[in-house]
mmCIF file of the N, C-alpha and C atoms, coordinates in Angstrom:
data_MODEL
# 
_entry.id   MODEL 
# 
loop_
_atom_site.group_PDB 
_atom_site.id 
_atom_site.type_symbol 
_atom_site.label_atom_id 
_atom_site.label_alt_id 
_atom_site.label_comp_id 
_atom_site.label_asym_id 
_atom_site.label_entity_id 
_atom_site.label_seq_id 
_atom_site.pdbx_PDB_ins_code 
_atom_site.Cartn_x 
_atom_site.Cartn_y 
_atom_site.Cartn_z 
_atom_site.occupancy 
_atom_site.B_iso_or_equiv 
_atom_site.pdbx_formal_charge 
_atom_site.auth_seq_id 
_atom_site.auth_comp_id 
_atom_site.auth_asym_id 
_atom_site.auth_atom_id 
_atom_site.pdbx_PDB_model_num 
ATOM 1   N N  . MET A 1 1  ? 0.830   -1.199 0.000   1.00 0.00 ? 1  MET A N  1 
ATOM 2   C CA . MET A 1 1  ? 0.000   0.000  0.000   1.00 0.00 ? 1  MET A CA 1 
ATOM 3   C C  . MET A 1 1  ? 0.868   1.254  0.000   1.00 0.00 ? 1  MET A C  1 
ATOM 4   N N  . GLU A 1 2  ? 2.054   1.139  0.527   1.00 0.00 ? 2  GLU A N  1 
ATOM 5   C CA . GLU A 1 2  ? 2.938   2.302  0.605   1.00 0.00 ? 2  GLU A CA 1 
ATOM 6   C C  . GLU A 1 2  ? 3.269   2.855  -0.781  1.00 0.00 ? 2  GLU A C  1 
ATOM 7   N N  . MET A 1 3  ? 3.445   1.969  -1.769  1.00 0.00 ? 3  MET A N  1 
ATOM 8   C CA . MET A 1 3  ? 3.794   2.475  -3.097  1.00 0.00 ? 3  MET A CA 1 
ATOM 9   C C  . MET A 1 3  ? 2.635   3.263  -3.706  1.00 0.00 ? 3  MET A C  1 
ATOM 10  N N  . TYR A 1 4  ? 1.398   2.940  -3.354  1.00 0.00 ? 4  TYR A N  1 
ATOM 11  C CA . TYR A 1 4  ? 0.258   3.723  -3.832  1.00 0.00 ? 4  TYR A CA 1 
ATOM 12  C C  . TYR A 1 4  ? 0.280   5.123  -3.230  1.00 0.00 ? 4  TYR A C  1 
ATOM 13  N N  . ARG A 1 5  ? 0.640   5.200  -1.967  1.00 0.00 ? 5  ARG A N  1 
ATOM 14  C CA . ARG A 1 5  ? 0.712   6.514  -1.311  1.00 0.00 ? 5  ARG A CA 1 
ATOM 15  C C  . ARG A 1 5  ? 1.849   7.359  -1.893  1.00 0.00 ? 5  ARG A C  1 
ATOM 16  N N  . ILE A 1 6  ? 2.964   6.728  -2.193  1.00 0.00 ? 6  ILE A N  1 
ATOM 17  C CA . ILE A 1 6  ? 4.088   7.438  -2.812  1.00 0.00 ? 6  ILE A CA 1 
ATOM 18  C C  . ILE A 1 6  ? 3.676   7.943  -4.195  1.00 0.00 ? 6  ILE A C  1 
ATOM 19  N N  . ALA A 1 7  ? 3.022   7.085  -4.968  1.00 0.00 ? 7  ALA A N  1 
ATOM 20  C CA . ALA A 1 7  ? 2.552   7.476  -6.300  1.00 0.00 ? 7  ALA A CA 1 
ATOM 21  C C  . ALA A 1 7  ? 1.546   8.618  -6.203  1.00 0.00 ? 7  ALA A C  1 
ATOM 22  N N  . TYR A 1 8  ? 0.644   8.551  -5.232  1.00 0.00 ? 8  TYR A N  1 
ATOM 23  C CA . TYR A 1 8  ? -0.360  9.604  -5.060  1.00 0.00 ? 8  TYR A CA 1 
ATOM 24  C C  . TYR A 1 8  ? 0.303   10.916 -4.659  1.00 0.00 ? 8  TYR A C  1 
ATOM 25  N N  . GLN A 1 9  ? 1.293   10.850 -3.806  1.00 0.00 ? 9  GLN A N  1 
ATOM 26  C CA . GLN A 1 9  ? 2.009   12.058 -3.391  1.00 0.00 ? 9  GLN A CA 1 
ATOM 27  C C  . GLN A 1 9  ? 2.684   12.707 -4.599  1.00 0.00 ? 9  GLN A C  1 
ATOM 28  N N  . TYR A 1 10 ? 3.312   11.896 -5.447  1.00 0.00 ? 10 TYR A N  1 
ATOM 29  C CA . TYR A 1 10 ? 3.951   12.418 -6.650  1.00 0.00 ? 10 TYR A CA 1 
ATOM 30  C C  . TYR A 1 10 ? 2.890   13.039 -7.572  1.00 0.00 ? 10 TYR A C  1 
ATOM 31  N N  . TYR A 1 11 ? 1.770   12.381 -7.722  1.00 0.00 ? 11 TYR A N  1 
ATOM 32  C CA . TYR A 1 11 ? 0.656   12.889 -8.524  1.00 0.00 ? 11 TYR A CA 1 
ATOM 33  C C  . TYR A 1 11 ? 0.181   14.242 -7.985  1.00 0.00 ? 11 TYR A C  1 
ATOM 34  N N  . MET A 1 12 ? 0.001   14.334 -6.669  1.00 0.00 ? 12 MET A N  1 
ATOM 35  C CA . MET A 1 12 ? -0.459  15.578 -6.048  1.00 0.00 ? 12 MET A CA 1 
ATOM 36  C C  . MET A 1 12 ? 0.535   16.717 -6.298  1.00 0.00 ? 12 MET A C  1 
ATOM 37  N N  . GLU A 1 13 ? 1.822   16.435 -6.137  1.00 0.00 ? 13 GLU A N  1 
ATOM 38  C CA . GLU A 1 13 ? 2.847   17.448 -6.365  1.00 0.00 ? 13 GLU A CA 1 
ATOM 39  C C  . GLU A 1 13 ? 2.855   17.909 -7.818  1.00 0.00 ? 13 GLU A C  1 
ATOM 40  N N  . THR A 1 14 ? 2.685   16.962 -8.732  1.00 0.00 ? 14 THR A N  1 
ATOM 41  C CA . THR A 1 14 ? 2.649   17.298 -10.157 1.00 0.00 ? 14 THR A CA 1 
ATOM 42  C C  . THR A 1 14 ? 1.440   18.165 -10.479 1.00 0.00 ? 14 THR A C  1 
ATOM 43  N N  . CYS A 1 15 ? 0.286   17.813 -9.955  1.00 0.00 ? 15 CYS A N  1 
ATOM 44  C CA . CYS A 1 15 ? -0.915  18.625 -10.170 1.00 0.00 ? 15 CYS A CA 1 
ATOM 45  C C  . CYS A 1 15 ? -0.704  20.042 -9.643  1.00 0.00 ? 15 CYS A C  1 
ATOM 46  N N  . GLU A 1 16 ? -0.135  20.150 -8.459  1.00 0.00 ? 16 GLU A N  1 
ATOM 47  C CA . GLU A 1 16 ? 0.124   21.460 -7.864  1.00 0.00 ? 16 GLU A CA 1 
ATOM 48  C C  . GLU A 1 16 ? 1.082   22.275 -8.722  1.00 0.00 ? 16 GLU A C  1 
ATOM 49  N N  . ASN A 1 17 ? 2.132   21.639 -9.225  1.00 0.00 ? 17 ASN A N  1 
ATOM 50  C CA . ASN A 1 17 ? 3.113   22.334 -10.066 1.00 0.00 ? 17 ASN A CA 1 
ATOM 51  C C  . ASN A 1 17 ? 2.503   22.894 -11.335 1.00 0.00 ? 17 ASN A C  1 
ATOM 52  N N  . TYR A 1 18 ? 1.489   22.213 -11.874 1.00 0.00 ? 18 TYR A N  1 
ATOM 53  C CA . TYR A 1 18 ? 0.850   22.642 -13.122 1.00 0.00 ? 18 TYR A CA 1 
ATOM 54  C C  . TYR A 1 18 ? -0.468  23.394 -12.890 1.00 0.00 ? 18 TYR A C  1 
ATOM 55  N N  . GLY A 1 19 ? -0.801  23.643 -11.627 1.00 0.00 ? 19 GLY A N  1 
ATOM 56  C CA . GLY A 1 19 ? -2.018  24.374 -11.311 1.00 0.00 ? 19 GLY A CA 1 
ATOM 57  C C  . GLY A 1 19 ? -3.289  23.609 -11.632 1.00 0.00 ? 19 GLY A C  1 
ATOM 58  N N  . MET A 1 20 ? -3.199  22.295 -11.560 1.00 0.00 ? 20 MET A N  1 
ATOM 59  C CA . MET A 1 20 ? -4.353  21.446 -11.865 1.00 0.00 ? 20 MET A CA 1 
ATOM 60  C C  . MET A 1 20 ? -5.028  20.974 -10.583 1.00 0.00 ? 20 MET A C  1 
ATOM 61  N N  . GLU A 1 21 ? -6.314  20.731 -10.662 1.00 0.00 ? 21 GLU A N  1 
ATOM 62  C CA . GLU A 1 21 ? -7.043  20.170 -9.529  1.00 0.00 ? 21 GLU A CA 1 
ATOM 63  C C  . GLU A 1 21 ? -6.805  18.661 -9.502  1.00 0.00 ? 21 GLU A C  1 
ATOM 64  N N  . SER A 1 22 ? -6.533  18.126 -8.341  1.00 0.00 ? 22 SER A N  1 
ATOM 65  C CA . SER A 1 22 ? -6.272  16.691 -8.214  1.00 0.00 ? 22 SER A CA 1 
ATOM 66  C C  . SER A 1 22 ? -7.547  15.966 -7.784  1.00 0.00 ? 22 SER A C  1 
ATOM 67  N N  . ILE A 1 23 ? -7.548  14.655 -7.974  1.00 0.00 ? 23 ILE A N  1 
ATOM 68  C CA . ILE A 1 23 ? -8.665  13.823 -7.527  1.00 0.00 ? 23 ILE A CA 1 
ATOM 69  C C  . ILE A 1 23 ? -8.303  13.209 -6.181  1.00 0.00 ? 23 ILE A C  1 
ATOM 70  N N  . ASN A 1 24 ? -9.289  12.693 -5.474  1.00 0.00 ? 24 ASN A N  1 
ATOM 71  C CA . ASN A 1 24 ? -9.011  12.118 -4.155  1.00 0.00 ? 24 ASN A CA 1 
ATOM 72  C C  . ASN A 1 24 ? -8.309  10.760 -4.288  1.00 0.00 ? 24 ASN A C  1 
ATOM 73  N N  . PHE A 1 25 ? -7.739  10.311 -3.197  1.00 0.00 ? 25 PHE A N  1 
ATOM 74  C CA . PHE A 1 25 ? -6.928  9.089  -3.176  1.00 0.00 ? 25 PHE A CA 1 
ATOM 75  C C  . PHE A 1 25 ? -7.718  7.870  -3.650  1.00 0.00 ? 25 PHE A C  1 
ATOM 76  N N  . HIS A 1 26 ? -8.934  7.722  -3.164  1.00 0.00 ? 26 HIS A N  1 
ATOM 77  C CA . HIS A 1 26 ? -9.748  6.557  -3.535  1.00 0.00 ? 26 HIS A CA 1 
ATOM 78  C C  . HIS A 1 26 ? -9.967  6.513  -5.050  1.00 0.00 ? 26 HIS A C  1 
ATOM 79  N N  . HIS A 1 27 ? -10.330 7.622  -5.635  1.00 0.00 ? 27 HIS A N  1 
ATOM 80  C CA . HIS A 1 27 ? -10.566 7.691  -7.080  1.00 0.00 ? 27 HIS A CA 1 
ATOM 81  C C  . HIS A 1 27 ? -9.268  7.436  -7.843  1.00 0.00 ? 27 HIS A C  1 
ATOM 82  N N  . PHE A 1 28 ? -8.165  7.984  -7.345  1.00 0.00 ? 28 PHE A N  1 
ATOM 83  C CA . PHE A 1 28 ? -6.846  7.786  -7.969  1.00 0.00 ? 28 PHE A CA 1 
ATOM 84  C C  . PHE A 1 28 ? -6.504  6.300  -8.029  1.00 0.00 ? 28 PHE A C  1 
ATOM 85  N N  . ILE A 1 29 ? -6.641  5.607  -6.915  1.00 0.00 ? 29 ILE A N  1 
ATOM 86  C CA . ILE A 1 29 ? -6.301  4.181  -6.837  1.00 0.00 ? 29 ILE A CA 1 
ATOM 87  C C  . ILE A 1 29 ? -7.251  3.340  -7.685  1.00 0.00 ? 29 ILE A C  1 
ATOM 88  N N  . LYS A 1 30 ? -8.522  3.668  -7.663  1.00 0.00 ? 30 LYS A N  1 
ATOM 89  C CA . LYS A 1 30 ? -9.520  2.896  -8.401  1.00 0.00 ? 30 LYS A CA 1 
ATOM 90  C C  . LYS A 1 30 ? -9.246  2.896  -9.906  1.00 0.00 ? 30 LYS A C  1 
ATOM 91  N N  . HIS A 1 31 ? -8.674  3.992  -10.420 1.00 0.00 ? 31 HIS A N  1 
ATOM 92  C CA . HIS A 1 31 ? -8.476  4.128  -11.862 1.00 0.00 ? 31 HIS A CA 1 
ATOM 93  C C  . HIS A 1 31 ? -7.008  4.045  -12.283 1.00 0.00 ? 31 HIS A C  1 
ATOM 94  N N  . LEU A 1 32 ? -6.135  3.694  -11.370 1.00 0.00 ? 32 LEU A N  1 
ATOM 95  C CA . LEU A 1 32 ? -4.706  3.610  -11.659 1.00 0.00 ? 32 LEU A CA 1 
ATOM 96  C C  . LEU A 1 32 ? -4.379  2.273  -12.325 1.00 0.00 ? 32 LEU A C  1 
ATOM 97  N N  . THR A 1 33 ? -3.655  2.323  -13.435 1.00 0.00 ? 33 THR A N  1 
ATOM 98  C CA . THR A 1 33 ? -3.218  1.088  -14.083 1.00 0.00 ? 33 THR A CA 1 
ATOM 99  C C  . THR A 1 33 ? -1.859  0.687  -13.524 1.00 0.00 ? 33 THR A C  1 
ATOM 100 N N  . GLU A 1 34 ? -1.489  -0.541 -13.726 1.00 0.00 ? 34 GLU A N  1 
ATOM 101 C CA . GLU A 1 34 ? -0.179  -1.023 -13.275 1.00 0.00 ? 34 GLU A CA 1 
ATOM 102 C C  . GLU A 1 34 ? 0.944   -0.225 -13.950 1.00 0.00 ? 34 GLU A C  1 
ATOM 103 N N  . GLU A 1 35 ? 0.770   0.099  -15.221 1.00 0.00 ? 35 GLU A N  1 
ATOM 104 C CA . GLU A 1 35 ? 1.775   0.875  -15.954 1.00 0.00 ? 35 GLU A CA 1 
ATOM 105 C C  . GLU A 1 35 ? 1.924   2.282  -15.370 1.00 0.00 ? 35 GLU A C  1 
ATOM 106 N N  . GLN A 1 36 ? 0.806   2.906  -15.021 1.00 0.00 ? 36 GLN A N  1 
ATOM 107 C CA . GLN A 1 36 ? 0.857   4.234  -14.415 1.00 0.00 ? 36 GLN A CA 1 
ATOM 108 C C  . GLN A 1 36 ? 1.558   4.176  -13.059 1.00 0.00 ? 36 GLN A C  1 
ATOM 109 N N  . LEU A 1 37 ? 1.226   3.170  -12.264 1.00 0.00 ? 37 LEU A N  1 
ATOM 110 C CA . LEU A 1 37 ? 1.856   3.030  -10.960 1.00 0.00 ? 37 LEU A CA 1 
ATOM 111 C C  . LEU A 1 37 ? 3.371   2.892  -11.110 1.00 0.00 ? 37 LEU A C  1 
ATOM 112 N N  . GLN A 1 38 ? 3.808   2.058  -12.028 1.00 0.00 ? 38 GLN A N  1 
ATOM 113 C CA . GLN A 1 38 ? 5.244   1.876  -12.246 1.00 0.00 ? 38 GLN A CA 1 
ATOM 114 C C  . GLN A 1 38 ? 5.921   3.173  -12.676 1.00 0.00 ? 38 GLN A C  1 
ATOM 115 N N  . GLU A 1 39 ? 5.267   3.935  -13.523 1.00 0.00 ? 39 GLU A N  1 
ATOM 116 C CA . GLU A 1 39 ? 5.841   5.205  -13.991 1.00 0.00 ? 39 GLU A CA 1 
ATOM 117 C C  . GLU A 1 39 ? 5.910   6.221  -12.855 1.00 0.00 ? 39 GLU A C  1 
ATOM 118 N N  . TYR A 1 40 ? 4.869   6.325  -12.044 1.00 0.00 ? 40 TYR A N  1 
ATOM 119 C CA . TYR A 1 40 ? 4.910   7.216  -10.881 1.00 0.00 ? 40 TYR A CA 1 
ATOM 120 C C  . TYR A 1 40 ? 6.046   6.835  -9.949  1.00 0.00 ? 40 TYR A C  1 
ATOM 121 N N  . MET A 1 41 ? 6.201   5.542  -9.715  1.00 0.00 ? 41 MET A N  1 
ATOM 122 C CA . MET A 1 41 ? 7.258   5.074  -8.810  1.00 0.00 ? 41 MET A CA 1 
ATOM 123 C C  . MET A 1 41 ? 8.644   5.385  -9.391  1.00 0.00 ? 41 MET A C  1 
ATOM 124 N N  . ARG A 1 42 ? 8.787   5.218  -10.689 1.00 0.00 ? 42 ARG A N  1 
ATOM 125 C CA . ARG A 1 42 ? 10.084  5.489  -11.342 1.00 0.00 ? 42 ARG A CA 1 
ATOM 126 C C  . ARG A 1 42 ? 10.435  6.974  -11.211 1.00 0.00 ? 42 ARG A C  1 
ATOM 127 N N  . LYS A 1 43 ? 9.471   7.841  -11.419 1.00 0.00 ? 43 LYS A N  1 
ATOM 128 C CA . LYS A 1 43 ? 9.716   9.282  -11.362 1.00 0.00 ? 43 LYS A CA 1 
ATOM 129 C C  . LYS A 1 43 ? 9.868   9.783  -9.932  1.00 0.00 ? 43 LYS A C  1 
ATOM 130 N N  . ALA A 1 44 ? 9.223   9.138  -8.986  1.00 0.00 ? 44 ALA A N  1 
ATOM 131 C CA . ALA A 1 44 ? 9.301   9.569  -7.588  1.00 0.00 ? 44 ALA A CA 1 
ATOM 132 C C  . ALA A 1 44 ? 10.659  9.259  -6.973  1.00 0.00 ? 44 ALA A C  1 
ATOM 133 N N  . ASN A 1 45 ? 11.362  8.296  -7.524  1.00 0.00 ? 45 ASN A N  1 
ATOM 134 C CA . ASN A 1 45 ? 12.674  7.903  -6.975  1.00 0.00 ? 45 ASN A CA 1 
ATOM 135 C C  . ASN A 1 45 ? 13.787  8.602  -7.629  1.00 0.00 ? 45 ASN A C  1 
# 
């Protein structure tokens, strides 16, 4: 579950940097693909 939180944190920071509104954690996880999760994790590290 920790990697989902890390991915969500990276997503939130990216949205903030671009002035975009983010979605809530539950919605983020429900619609996250394995490929997206891997990419978020790669960029967060």
